[in-house]
C-alpha positions, 0 to 999 in steps of 0.5 A, a space after each residue: 153735163 152738170 156744172 160743179 156746185 161752185 159755178 152755180 149761183 145758188 151754190 155760191 150764195 149758200 157758201 157766202 152765207 154758210 162759210 162765214 157763219 160757220 167760222 163765226 160760230 166756232 169763235 162764238 162757241 169758244 168764247 161763250 163756253 170758255 166763260 160759262 160751264 154747260 152744267 151751270 146753264 139753268 133756264 126756268 129751273 131746268 138744267 140744259 145739259 146732262 153732258 158737256 159735249 151735248 151742250 157744246 154741240 147744241 150751242 154750236 148749231 144755235 150759234 151757226 143758225 144765228 150767224 147764218 141768219 145774219 149773213 143771209 140777211 146781209 146777202 139779201 140786202 146786198 142783192 135787193 139794194 144793188 140797183 141804183 136808186 131811182 132818179 128824183 129829177 123826173 122832168 127834163 127841166 129838173 135835169 137841166 137845172 140839177 147843177 144849179 140846185 146843189 147847195 154849197 156850190 
């Protein structure tokens, strides 16, 4: 029997990345388009939107993609650097004298 997607590791990672990105994309779109009218957006002499709804939709997906990349990078860095750092005290002699070597003691 198959487990629900929320119980799988991939499903949890996808939700950890996509859900906060979705929430932030809605906030970013609201803030961005409350200050800028889509009909005023011009890049290299081309109008980007013929309709406001199309501009809102494209803007939402662009913001969602950007925030998803940020959340995905954060999730990746948390997994990569979750292991403890390697010990710099390599020899048994170094480990025996580690308390004496601390500055400020």
